[in-house]
C-alpha positions as CSV (number, residue, x, y, z in Angstrom):
1,M,-79.1,-29.8,5.8
2,E,-79.6,-26.6,4.0
3,Y,-77.0,-25.3,6.8
4,W,-74.3,-27.3,5.3
5,K,-74.8,-26.5,1.8
6,W,-75.0,-23.3,2.8
7,L,-71.4,-23.0,4.2
8,K,-70.1,-25.1,1.5
9,M,-71.4,-22.1,-1.2
10,V,-69.3,-19.6,1.3
11,V,-66.1,-21.2,1.4
12,V,-66.1,-21.5,-1.9
13,A,-67.3,-18.5,-2.5
14,L,-63.5,-17.1,-0.2
15,I,-61.4,-19.6,-2.5
16,M,-62.5,-17.8,-5.7
17,L,-62.1,-14.5,-3.8
18,G,-58.6,-15.5,-2.6
19,E,-57.3,-17.1,-6.3
20,G,-59.2,-13.9,-7.6
21,W,-56.4,-11.4,-6.0
22,R,-54.0,-13.8,-6.5
23,N,-52.0,-13.4,-10.0
24,E,-50.9,-16.8,-11.1
25,G,-50.5,-18.2,-7.3
26,C,-48.5,-14.4,-6.2
27,L,-50.5,-12.4,-3.9
28,E,-50.9,-9.5,-6.0
29,E,-50.7,-7.2,-2.8
30,E,-47.0,-8.7,-2.1
31,R,-46.1,-8.8,-5.9
32,L,-46.7,-4.9,-6.2
33,A,-44.5,-4.5,-3.0
34,L,-41.7,-7.0,-4.6
35,F,-41.6,-4.2,-6.7
36,Q,-41.6,-1.6,-5.2
37,L,-37.8,-3.1,-3.8
38,K,-37.2,-3.2,-7.3
39,P,-35.2,0.5,-7.4
40,F,-33.3,-0.7,-3.8
41,F,-32.6,-4.7,-5.0
42,P,-32.9,-4.6,-8.6
43,S,-31.9,-8.1,-9.2
44,I,-34.6,-9.2,-7.1
45,D,-36.5,-10.6,-10.0
46,S,-33.2,-12.0,-11.9
47,R,-31.6,-15.2,-11.9
48,I,-27.7,-16.1,-12.2
49,F,-28.1,-18.3,-15.2
50,D,-26.2,-21.8,-15.3
51,G,-23.8,-20.6,-11.8
52,S,-20.7,-22.2,-13.8
53,W,-19.1,-19.3,-12.4
54,L,-18.2,-21.0,-9.5
55,H,-16.1,-23.5,-11.0
56,R,-13.5,-20.6,-11.7
57,S,-11.6,-22.4,-8.9
58,M,-12.1,-25.9,-8.0
59,Y,-12.7,-26.8,-4.9
60,N,-10.8,-29.8,-2.6
61,P,-13.5,-30.9,0.2
62,I,-10.8,-33.0,1.4
63,T,-7.9,-30.2,2.0
64,D,-11.1,-27.9,2.3
65,S,-9.3,-25.3,-0.2
66,W,-9.6,-24.4,-3.4
67,V,-7.2,-25.4,-6.5
68,D,-5.7,-22.4,-8.8
69,G,-8.7,-22.1,-11.7
70,L,-8.2,-22.6,-14.9
71,M,-11.2,-20.8,-16.7
72,S,-13.2,-17.9,-15.7
73,D,-16.8,-18.8,-16.8
74,P,-18.8,-16.0,-17.4
75,I,-22.0,-14.6,-15.2
76,I,-24.5,-14.6,-17.2
77,E,-28.0,-12.6,-15.4
78,E,-31.6,-13.5,-16.8
79,K,-34.3,-11.7,-15.7
80,E,-37.6,-14.3,-14.3
81,T,-40.3,-14.8,-17.2
82,S,-42.8,-16.4,-14.4
83,S,-45.3,-13.2,-14.0
84,D,-45.1,-15.4,-10.3
85,C,-43.0,-14.2,-8.0
86,C,-43.1,-17.6,-6.3
87,E,-41.6,-19.1,-9.0
88,W,-38.7,-16.3,-8.4
89,E,-35.3,-17.3,-8.1
90,N,-34.9,-15.2,-5.0
91,I,-38.1,-15.4,-3.3
92,E,-40.3,-18.7,-1.9
93,C,-44.0,-18.5,-0.6
94,S,-45.4,-20.9,1.3
95,S,-47.7,-23.6,-0.6
96,I,-50.5,-23.0,1.9
97,T,-51.4,-19.3,1.7
98,G,-49.4,-18.3,-1.4
99,R,-47.6,-15.4,1.0
100,V,-44.0,-14.5,0.8
101,T,-42.1,-16.4,3.4
102,H,-38.3,-15.8,2.6
103,L,-36.7,-12.9,1.1
104,F,-33.1,-14.0,-0.6
105,L,-31.6,-10.5,-1.6
106,N,-28.2,-11.2,-1.3
107,L,-25.9,-8.8,-3.5
108,T,-29.1,-7.2,-5.4
109,Y,-28.7,-4.0,-5.1
110,T,-26.5,-3.9,-8.2
111,S,-25.8,-6.4,-11.0
112,P,-23.8,-9.1,-9.7
113,T,-19.7,-9.6,-10.7
114,S,-17.5,-12.5,-9.9
115,Y,-16.0,-10.8,-7.4
116,D,-19.5,-9.9,-5.5
117,L,-20.1,-14.0,-6.1
118,V,-17.0,-14.8,-4.5
119,Y,-15.9,-12.4,-2.5
120,S,-14.2,-12.0,0.8
121,Y,-14.7,-10.8,4.4
122,D,-13.1,-7.7,4.0
123,S,-15.3,-5.2,5.5
124,Y,-13.9,-2.3,3.1
125,N,-13.4,-3.9,-0.1
126,R,-16.2,-5.7,-0.6
127,R,-18.2,-4.9,-4.2
128,T,-17.1,-3.3,-7.2
129,G,-18.6,-0.8,-9.4
130,N,-21.5,1.2,-7.1
131,N,-20.1,1.4,-3.8
132,E,-23.0,4.5,-3.5
133,Y,-24.1,3.3,0.4
134,W,-27.4,3.4,0.8
135,Y,-30.5,4.1,3.6
136,L,-32.6,1.3,4.0
137,N,-36.6,1.9,4.3
138,T,-37.6,-0.7,6.5
139,S,-41.8,-0.1,5.7
140,L,-41.1,-1.3,2.6
141,F,-41.1,-5.0,4.0
142,L,-44.6,-4.7,5.9
143,P,-46.8,-6.5,3.6
144,F,-44.8,-9.4,3.4
145,E,-47.0,-10.6,7.0
146,E,-45.5,-14.2,7.1
147,L,-42.0,-13.0,6.3
148,Q,-39.9,-15.7,8.0
149,S,-36.2,-15.1,6.2
150,L,-34.6,-11.9,5.2
151,F,-31.2,-11.7,3.4
152,L,-29.9,-8.5,2.6
153,S,-26.4,-9.2,2.9
154,G,-23.2,-7.5,0.7
155,N,-25.9,-4.6,-0.7
156,S,-23.5,-1.2,0.8
157,I,-26.5,-0.6,3.7
158,V,-25.3,2.4,5.7
159,G,-28.4,3.0,7.4
160,F,-32.4,3.4,8.0
161,V,-34.3,6.3,6.8
162,D,-35.3,8.4,9.7
163,N,-37.8,6.7,11.7
164,Q,-37.8,3.5,9.7
165,G,-35.4,1.2,11.9
166,F,-36.2,-2.7,12.7
167,E,-38.8,-1.5,15.1
168,K,-41.3,-0.5,12.5
169,L,-41.4,-4.1,11.5
170,S,-41.8,-5.7,14.9
171,S,-45.7,-5.7,15.2
172,K,-47.0,-6.9,11.5
173,L,-43.7,-9.6,10.9
174,N,-43.7,-11.6,14.0
175,K,-43.0,-14.3,12.3
176,L,-39.6,-13.4,11.2
177,E,-36.9,-16.3,12.4
178,I,-33.7,-15.3,10.0
179,L,-32.3,-12.0,9.4
180,D,-29.1,-11.5,7.6
181,L,-27.4,-8.1,7.6
182,S,-23.7,-9.3,7.0
183,D,-21.7,-7.0,4.7
184,N,-23.0,-3.8,5.3
185,Y,-22.0,-0.7,7.0
186,F,-24.3,-0.8,9.9
187,N,-23.0,0.9,12.7
188,D,-24.0,0.1,16.3
189,S,-27.0,2.3,16.2
190,I,-28.8,-0.6,14.5
191,L,-28.5,-2.7,17.5
192,T,-31.5,-1.1,19.9
193,S,-33.6,-1.6,16.9
194,L,-33.0,-4.7,16.2
195,S,-33.5,-5.7,20.0
196,K,-37.1,-5.1,19.1
197,L,-37.6,-8.1,16.4
198,S,-38.4,-10.8,19.2
199,S,-39.4,-13.5,17.3
200,L,-34.9,-13.6,15.7
201,K,-34.4,-17.3,16.1
202,S,-30.6,-16.3,13.5
203,L,-29.4,-13.0,13.3
204,N,-26.1,-12.1,11.1
205,L,-24.0,-8.7,11.7
206,A,-20.6,-9.9,10.6
207,G,-18.6,-7.6,8.5
208,N,-20.2,-4.2,9.6
209,N,-18.8,-1.0,11.2
210,F,-19.7,-1.6,14.4
211,I,-17.2,1.8,15.4
212,G,-19.5,4.0,17.6
213,S,-18.8,5.1,20.9
214,N,-20.1,2.1,23.2
215,P,-20.8,-0.7,20.9
216,I,-20.8,-3.2,23.5
217,D,-23.6,-1.2,25.3
218,G,-25.6,-1.8,22.3
219,L,-24.6,-5.6,22.4
220,K,-26.1,-5.6,25.7
221,R,-29.6,-4.8,24.1
222,L,-29.7,-8.2,22.3
223,S,-30.1,-10.0,24.9
224,K,-33.6,-8.8,24.6
225,L,-33.9,-11.5,21.6
226,K,-34.8,-14.4,24.2
227,N,-35.4,-16.5,21.4
228,L,-32.1,-15.8,19.6
229,E,-30.3,-19.3,18.7
230,I,-27.6,-18.3,16.4
231,L,-25.5,-15.1,16.4
232,D,-22.4,-14.0,14.0
233,L,-20.8,-11.0,14.7
234,S,-17.7,-11.9,13.0
235,H,-15.5,-9.3,11.4
236,H,-15.3,-6.5,14.0
237,N,-11.8,-6.1,15.2
238,Y,-13.1,-3.4,18.1
239,I,-15.0,-5.7,20.8
240,A,-12.3,-7.9,21.9
241,N,-13.9,-8.4,25.2
242,I,-17.4,-9.2,23.4
243,S,-17.5,-12.7,25.0
244,S,-17.7,-11.3,28.9
245,Q,-20.4,-8.9,27.9
246,L,-22.5,-10.9,26.0
247,N,-24.5,-12.6,29.3
248,G,-28.5,-13.2,29.2
249,F,-28.2,-15.3,26.0
250,S,-29.2,-18.4,27.4
251,S,-30.9,-19.3,24.1
252,L,-27.9,-19.3,22.1
253,K,-27.5,-22.7,20.4
254,S,-24.4,-20.6,17.8
255,L,-21.2,-17.8,18.2
256,R,-19.1,-16.9,15.8
257,L,-16.6,-14.5,16.7
258,Q,-14.2,-14.8,13.9
259,D,-11.4,-12.3,13.4
260,C,-13.1,-9.8,16.1
261,G,-9.6,-8.9,17.4
262,L,-9.7,-11.7,20.4
263,V,-5.8,-11.7,21.7
264,G,-3.6,-13.8,24.3
265,S,-5.0,-16.3,26.4
266,I,-8.8,-16.6,26.4
267,D,-10.9,-18.1,29.4
268,M,-13.3,-20.2,28.1
269,L,-15.2,-20.0,31.4
270,E,-16.6,-16.2,29.9
271,F,-18.8,-18.3,28.4
272,N,-20.3,-20.0,30.9
273,S,-23.5,-18.1,30.4
274,F,-24.0,-19.7,26.8
275,I,-25.6,-22.5,29.0
276,N,-27.1,-23.9,25.6
277,L,-24.5,-22.8,23.4
278,K,-23.5,-26.5,20.9
279,E,-21.4,-24.7,18.0
280,L,-18.2,-21.7,18.8
281,Y,-16.3,-20.1,15.9
282,L,-13.1,-18.2,17.3
283,G,-11.2,-18.7,14.1
284,S,-9.0,-16.2,12.6
285,N,-7.9,-14.5,15.8
286,Q,-4.7,-14.0,17.5
287,I,-5.3,-16.3,20.6
288,E,-2.5,-17.7,22.2
289,S,-4.1,-19.9,24.8
290,L,-7.6,-21.5,26.2
291,G,-8.0,-22.0,29.7
292,F,-10.2,-22.1,32.6
293,S,-8.4,-20.7,35.0
294,S,-8.0,-22.3,38.5
295,Y,-11.6,-23.1,38.0
296,D,-12.5,-27.2,38.1
297,K,-14.2,-28.9,35.5
298,E,-17.5,-29.0,37.2
299,Q,-18.1,-25.4,37.3
300,L,-18.0,-25.4,33.7
301,R,-21.5,-25.3,32.1
302,L,-20.2,-26.0,28.4
303,N,-21.1,-29.0,28.2
304,K,-23.2,-29.2,25.0
305,L,-20.9,-27.9,23.1
306,E,-19.8,-29.5,20.0
307,V,-17.9,-27.6,17.6
308,L,-15.2,-25.7,18.8
309,D,-13.3,-23.4,15.9
310,I,-10.2,-22.2,16.9
311,S,-8.7,-22.5,13.2
312,E,-6.2,-19.6,12.3
313,N,-4.9,-18.6,15.9
314,L,-1.4,-18.5,17.4
315,L,-2.5,-22.1,19.6
316,N,0.6,-24.9,20.5
317,S,0.2,-28.1,21.5
318,S,-0.5,-27.7,24.6
319,V,-4.2,-26.2,23.8
320,F,-5.0,-30.5,24.0
321,S,-5.1,-30.5,27.7
322,S,-6.6,-27.0,28.0
323,L,-9.6,-28.4,25.9
324,S,-9.9,-31.7,27.8
325,P,-12.9,-30.2,29.8
326,L,-14.6,-29.9,26.8
327,S,-15.2,-33.7,26.5
328,N,-18.6,-33.4,24.1
329,L,-16.8,-32.1,21.4
330,K,-17.8,-34.0,17.9
331,S,-15.9,-31.0,15.5
332,L,-12.4,-29.8,16.4
333,Y,-10.9,-27.2,14.0
334,L,-7.1,-26.1,14.6
335,S,-5.6,-25.7,10.9
336,F,-3.5,-22.6,11.1
337,N,-2.1,-22.8,14.3
338,N,1.7,-23.5,16.0
339,L,1.2,-26.9,16.3
340,K,4.7,-28.5,16.3
341,G,6.7,-31.6,17.1
342,P,4.7,-35.0,18.2
343,I,1.3,-35.2,19.2
344,H,0.5,-37.7,21.3
345,I,-3.0,-39.3,20.9
346,E,-3.1,-40.2,24.2
347,D,-4.2,-36.4,24.6
348,L,-6.8,-36.8,22.3
349,N,-8.4,-39.3,24.8
350,A,-10.3,-37.1,26.6
351,F,-12.6,-36.1,23.2
352,S,-14.3,-39.7,22.6
353,Y,-17.0,-38.3,21.3
354,L,-14.9,-36.4,18.2
355,E,-15.7,-37.2,15.2
356,E,-13.9,-34.3,13.2
357,L,-10.3,-33.0,13.6
358,I,-9.0,-30.1,11.4
359,L,-5.2,-29.8,12.2
360,S,-4.0,-28.6,8.8
361,F,-1.6,-26.1,8.2
362,N,0.7,-26.3,11.4
363,E,4.1,-27.9,11.8
364,V,3.2,-31.4,13.6
365,T,6.1,-34.3,13.0
366,E,4.0,-37.5,14.1
367,F,1.1,-39.1,15.9
368,V,2.8,-40.5,19.0
369,P,0.3,-44.3,19.5
370,S,-1.2,-44.6,22.3
371,Q,-2.7,-48.5,23.8
372,G,-5.7,-46.8,25.3
373,L,-7.1,-44.6,21.8
374,R,-11.0,-44.1,22.6
375,L,-11.3,-42.3,19.5
376,M,-13.9,-44.6,18.0
377,N,-16.1,-42.0,16.9
378,L,-13.3,-40.1,14.7
379,T,-14.9,-40.1,11.2
380,V,-12.6,-37.3,9.4
381,L,-9.0,-36.4,9.7
382,R,-7.3,-33.5,8.2
383,L,-3.6,-33.2,8.1
384,S,-2.6,-32.1,5.3
385,D,0.0,-29.5,5.0
386,N,2.2,-30.9,8.0
387,L,6.2,-32.0,8.5
388,F,5.3,-35.8,8.4
389,N,7.2,-38.4,6.8
390,N,6.3,-42.0,5.6
391,T,5.7,-43.4,9.3
392,I,2.6,-41.4,9.8
393,L,0.2,-43.9,8.1
394,S,1.6,-46.5,10.5
395,S,-0.1,-44.3,13.7
396,L,-3.4,-43.8,11.8
397,R,-3.9,-47.2,11.4
398,T,-6.4,-48.0,14.3
399,L,-8.6,-45.0,13.7
400,S,-11.1,-47.8,11.8
401,N,-14.1,-45.9,12.0
402,L,-12.5,-43.4,9.6
403,K,-14.2,-42.2,6.6
404,T,-12.2,-38.9,5.4
405,L,-8.4,-38.9,5.2
406,S,-6.4,-35.7,4.2
407,L,-2.2,-36.4,4.3
408,G,-1.4,-34.1,1.2
409,G,0.9,-31.5,1.2
410,Y,3.7,-29.8,0.3
411,N,6.3,-31.6,2.6
412,L,4.8,-35.0,2.5
413,E,8.0,-36.8,1.0
414,G,9.9,-40.3,0.6
415,T,7.8,-43.8,-0.1
416,I,4.6,-43.7,0.9
417,D,2.8,-47.0,0.9
418,I,-1.0,-47.3,1.1
419,K,-0.7,-50.4,3.1
420,E,-0.2,-49.1,6.2
421,L,-3.7,-47.9,6.2
422,D,-5.3,-51.1,5.8
423,G,-7.3,-51.1,9.1
424,L,-9.5,-47.8,7.3
425,S,-11.9,-50.3,5.6
426,N,-14.4,-47.4,5.6
427,L,-12.9,-44.9,3.9
428,E,-14.3,-43.0,1.3
429,D,-12.6,-39.7,0.7
430,L,-8.8,-40.0,0.8
431,D,-6.1,-37.4,-0.4
432,M,-2.8,-38.3,-0.6
433,S,-1.7,-35.6,-2.7
434,C,2.4,-34.6,-3.1
435,Y,3.2,-31.1,-4.1
436,S,7.3,-31.4,-2.8
437,I,9.9,-28.9,-4.4
438,G,12.2,-31.6,-4.2
439,S,12.1,-35.3,-5.2
440,G,8.3,-35.4,-5.1
441,C,7.3,-39.0,-2.7
442,N,6.7,-42.3,-4.0
443,L,3.2,-43.0,-3.9
444,Q,3.0,-47.0,-4.0
445,L,-0.6,-47.6,-4.2
446,Q,-0.6,-51.2,-6.0
447,S,-3.3,-52.4,-3.1
448,L,-5.6,-49.4,-2.9
449,D,-8.4,-52.2,-3.6
450,L,-8.4,-52.4,-0.1
451,F,-10.3,-49.6,0.3
452,S,-13.2,-50.5,-2.0
453,S,-15.7,-47.8,-0.6
454,L,-13.1,-44.8,-1.6
455,K,-15.6,-42.2,-3.7
456,T,-13.1,-39.4,-3.4
457,L,-9.3,-39.6,-4.4
458,F,-7.0,-36.9,-4.5
459,L,-3.3,-38.0,-5.9
460,D,-1.9,-34.8,-7.5
461,G,1.7,-34.6,-7.5
462,V,2.6,-38.1,-8.6
463,N,6.2,-38.6,-9.8
464,S,7.5,-41.6,-12.1
465,H,9.0,-43.6,-9.3
466,S,5.1,-43.8,-7.7
467,Q,3.1,-47.2,-8.4
468,I,-0.5,-46.7,-8.7
469,K,-3.3,-49.2,-9.2
470,L,-6.8,-48.2,-9.5
471,D,-8.4,-51.4,-10.1
472,G,-11.2,-52.6,-7.8
473,L,-12.7,-49.0,-7.3
474,S,-16.0,-49.9,-7.7
475,N,-17.6,-47.2,-5.8
476,L,-15.5,-44.3,-6.9
477,E,-17.2,-40.8,-7.8
478,D,-14.6,-38.3,-8.2
479,L,-10.8,-38.7,-9.2
480,F,-8.6,-35.8,-9.5
481,M,-4.6,-37.0,-10.5
482,S,-2.0,-35.0,-11.6
483,C,2.1,-35.8,-12.3
484,D,4.1,-33.7,-10.7
485,S,5.4,-30.4,-12.5
486,N,8.6,-30.0,-11.1
487,I,9.4,-33.9,-11.9
488,G,11.4,-33.5,-15.8
489,S,10.8,-37.3,-16.2
490,G,7.2,-36.7,-16.1
491,C,5.0,-39.8,-15.0
492,N,3.2,-43.0,-16.8
493,L,0.3,-43.6,-15.3
494,Q,-2.1,-47.0,-16.3
495,L,-5.5,-45.6,-16.4
496,Q,-6.8,-47.8,-18.4
497,S,-9.1,-49.5,-15.4
498,L,-10.7,-46.3,-15.7
499,D,-12.6,-47.7,-18.4
500,L,-14.6,-50.3,-15.8
501,F,-15.5,-47.6,-13.0
502,S,-19.1,-45.9,-14.7
503,S,-19.8,-44.7,-11.0
504,L,-17.1,-41.9,-11.9
505,K,-18.8,-38.3,-12.2
506,T,-15.8,-36.2,-12.2
507,L,-12.7,-36.6,-13.6
508,S,-9.0,-34.4,-13.5
509,L,-6.3,-35.3,-15.4
510,G,-3.0,-33.3,-15.0
511,G,0.9,-33.8,-16.6
512,V,-0.2,-36.9,-18.0
513,N,0.0,-38.2,-21.9
514,L,-2.6,-40.3,-22.8
515,I,-1.6,-40.8,-26.2
516,D,0.9,-43.4,-24.6
517,S,-0.7,-46.7,-25.1
518,H,-0.4,-47.4,-21.8
519,S,-2.7,-44.8,-20.9
520,Q,-5.0,-44.7,-23.9
521,I,-8.7,-44.7,-21.9
522,K,-12.2,-45.1,-23.7
523,L,-14.1,-42.6,-22.1
524,Q,-17.1,-43.0,-23.9
525,N,-17.7,-46.3,-21.5
526,L,-17.6,-43.5,-18.5
527,T,-21.7,-42.6,-18.9
528,N,-22.4,-41.3,-15.6
529,L,-19.3,-38.6,-16.2
530,E,-20.9,-35.0,-15.3
531,E,-17.5,-32.8,-15.2
532,L,-14.0,-33.9,-16.9
533,W,-10.8,-31.8,-16.5
534,L,-7.8,-32.4,-18.8
535,W,-5.0,-29.4,-18.2
536,D,-1.0,-30.0,-19.3
537,S,-1.6,-33.3,-21.1
538,S,-1.1,-34.6,-24.5
539,L,-4.1,-36.0,-25.6
540,P,-5.3,-38.3,-28.6
541,F,-7.4,-35.7,-31.1
542,N,-10.7,-38.1,-30.8
543,F,-9.8,-38.6,-26.8
544,I,-13.3,-37.5,-25.6
545,G,-16.3,-39.5,-27.7
546,A,-19.3,-38.9,-26.8
547,L,-20.1,-38.7,-23.1
548,P,-23.9,-38.5,-22.5
549,S,-23.6,-37.1,-18.9
550,L,-21.3,-34.7,-19.4
551,K,-22.1,-30.9,-18.3
552,R,-18.6,-29.4,-18.1
553,L,-15.7,-29.7,-19.8
554,V,-12.6,-27.8,-19.6
555,V,-9.5,-28.7,-21.2
556,A,-6.6,-26.1,-20.9
557,R,-2.6,-25.8,-22.3
558,C,-3.0,-29.5,-23.6
559,N,-1.1,-30.5,-26.8
560,V,-4.1,-32.4,-28.8
561,N,-1.9,-34.4,-31.7
562,D,0.5,-31.8,-31.3
563,S,-1.3,-28.7,-31.6
564,L,-1.2,-26.8,-28.4
565,F,-4.8,-26.5,-27.0
566,M,-5.3,-23.8,-24.7
């Protein structure tokens, strides 16, 4: 009995000692180490207040594109107030030991700007303000012995101080699994250093400066990372033959080679060594064709591949037959290619597991139906900005499991009757926007109540002849609707039924006359509305009223009781 009392006292003493070593939950040793990092990452103890700058442009999740923004909200950088570093926005700690496990230091070298935080992948024009390159002393991270993730993207790091590369971390940071070094200025000499981090599972090197004498040899050294599952080498235009050089990565599950100078014909068998590969991203190259040489399907070892992104290339419609051996694909991205003319749905039957098909921004004219259609798992289909006419709807009605459908674009013309999609009763997201320069498209949407599951609806570019009935959409959460600004007579939308949509969270209206009695809405009934966007419209003075859930209001170029509200 005395032994157990003694043991209990020892345990309590150890706990008290441990708590005394912490400063309100943050290990003092690591807190001091964080402040040693602060001269190099000044924003390490700051947070971006509100984050409203993200809404400078409106994102259309169905078309995967941005609509021009109406206003630019300021960025507010705020210092952390808590002395417990585990509560800081850029830090995560273990709930058991209190040690730092994740460091989010992306874009913390200088105070953030709008351009920093929504930057493009331009390796040589990434930052505004302080463009000074600097050398990193990796030994500063040695105190974080339980570190699992380290994010250092976009910090203008060009290399390491003498003898302080990542190999210095290998002995102590044996739990480090995620390392993001993207959008810096490292050259290929870093690769040898990285090959020592044997615990890595995810490595992002996109958008660096690998222009040494032989970057391929350096990449071969990375094959020592036997646990690596995710590798991003995007935005390195000079390593066009990289795919055939990355042997030995049998554990790899996701590989990104976007904007890597891949040109002409690509033999998919070059990726055969990646026997566990599930995701392959080859977008933004100049690939003209894909094939499997003269090999039989039995020699293909990519039977686990589920996601293939070959968007923004030069592929034509023959790509479907070329990819037929990849029968386990679930997501296929082919936007911004040279797909032209009709697509025969029977060419897609090889992909019976396909769940997501993206064909936006091509020149496809029609889908030719097939009696043996087997795309019964397809839930997402994006066809925006092709050359479809109003016959496209009837060829899609058999895809009964679709949840997301995008048909909008600049070339959609004629009378579009939603009734022709009556087989798609599971639709949750629908984009029927028209941006035609001519007479626009006449949307006959009196039968929208056939799609009672709709949650998101895009109807931009409606003309004066469109007939839209929104009754029955009791699950609608996001509505984006505007009149075609190219049509002189505008449009008269019957919007009174919007009062009934208590589920509505986002409402965007443009080019509408809400003073007209036929279009008046009692917004105060929209008790769950969080975002309201109004532009180029006529509004009554007391239009908005009390909206208890509203978080964001944007009113631009509107006429409020004959007074222009910018």
